[in-house]
N, C-alpha and C positions, 0 to 999 in steps of 0.2 A: 720662547716668546711668552707673558701670560695671557692667561683666560678667566672671561667670568662666565660662571653658572648661574645663572639666577633661578632660588628654587622658588615656586610658591605651592601655597597647601589651594586644591581645589577637591569641590566638594561628591562630581562627577566625573571619574577618573575618562569613562569611555566620551562621556561629553565632552570634555577638555580636548583630547585625540584629535576627536571632528571637527572642532572649533580649529584650530592650531594647523591644523594640516590642509585645511580647507582655505585658510590665510597664506599658505606657500610651505609653511614649515615641514619638516625630512622628520619622518620618527629613526630616532638610534634604537634600531632591533635589540644592538647589548646593553642596552639603558629599559629595557621596556619588562615589565614583569606585572604581576595585578595588582598592584600597590600604587605604580610607578612608570612615569616615562621618560626620556629625554628626548627633544626635537631642537633641532637646527633652523636658523633663516641667517644666512650670510654666517658672520664673523656672532652669533646670536645664540648660544645656548642655552635652552628652558628646559628646566627638571620641572613637571609637572609631578607633585606627590596628591595622593589622599591625606586626608586627614592627622589620621592615626599615621601615618607613612611620615611627616610631615612633621610630627610630635617626637620621632625617635632622634631628630637634630636637635629639638629643645624641648623644655619645658614652660617659656611663655605662651600667654594666650593668644590664639589665632585669631586676631579680630574679621570682621566682619567687613571685608574692603566694599560690599553698597554702602557702609553709613562712615567707613575711618577710610583712610589710605595711613602708608606709611611711606608708601616712592611708586613715582608715577618713572614706566623703564620707556624713555624717549629713545628713539633708531633713527640713522638718515637713512635718505632713498636718494635716489638718483634725478625725481624730477616730483614733479607739481603733480601732475599726471599719478604720480607712481603711490605719492599721499595719498589723491583720492580712490584709487583703488582699491588697497589694501582699507581704508578708513570705510571706503560703500561695503565694501565685500564682507567684512564685521558687521557692519550694521544690519545686511542684509541676513547673514545667522545668530540675529540677535543682539545683539551689544550695543550699546550705548553709546550717545557723541555726548557727554555731559560738561566738556568746553567748546565755547566756542571758536571759529574758526583763524587760526592766528595767519593772518595774512597782510607782511612785508616787504617792501620790494624787494630783498636778499634774505628772506627768510617765507617757508609759507607752511604751517604747520596744522598736522587737528586733532583731536583724542576722542582712544575709545574704551568702553571698561568691559573686561571680555562677560564670560556668564557667572564668574565667581566675583565680580569686580574689580579687581586687577586693571587698574589705569596703566593706555599703552599712549604714547604718542608717536608715532611715526614722522618723518619733517623734512624738507629739502632746505638745503643751505646755499645761494649765487655765493663762493668763495670774490666769484671779477666784480660782483654788486658792490658785496661787501666796504670791497677794496678800498671802492671809490668815496665811499660817504666818510 
């Protein structure tokens, strides 16, 4: 089975580890050193790498995710309540909610930007309601 590993640059490794573990991500000890860390949440594997370590993989310029965006990492959850729980926890930890809530009969989603500005979008999709439309 194929898996996707999201690799993102971070300016403060320990701050990012604290942020993501507080959201429920689990640290992967085998992928953790002084310059990077691997974390999982369900089927999501997130690799957070200090800028210098991230540059070992690419010579492209690292964008400032506070002012530019290259991707939004959306992921499904089990309920509308879980969307709010994750987003509200992220906001308590210093994240910013850059977009309005998407509240449709069949889908509910919110977004937040982590301390480095990377955008995340937890959402709940009710297939039963969607199939009736």
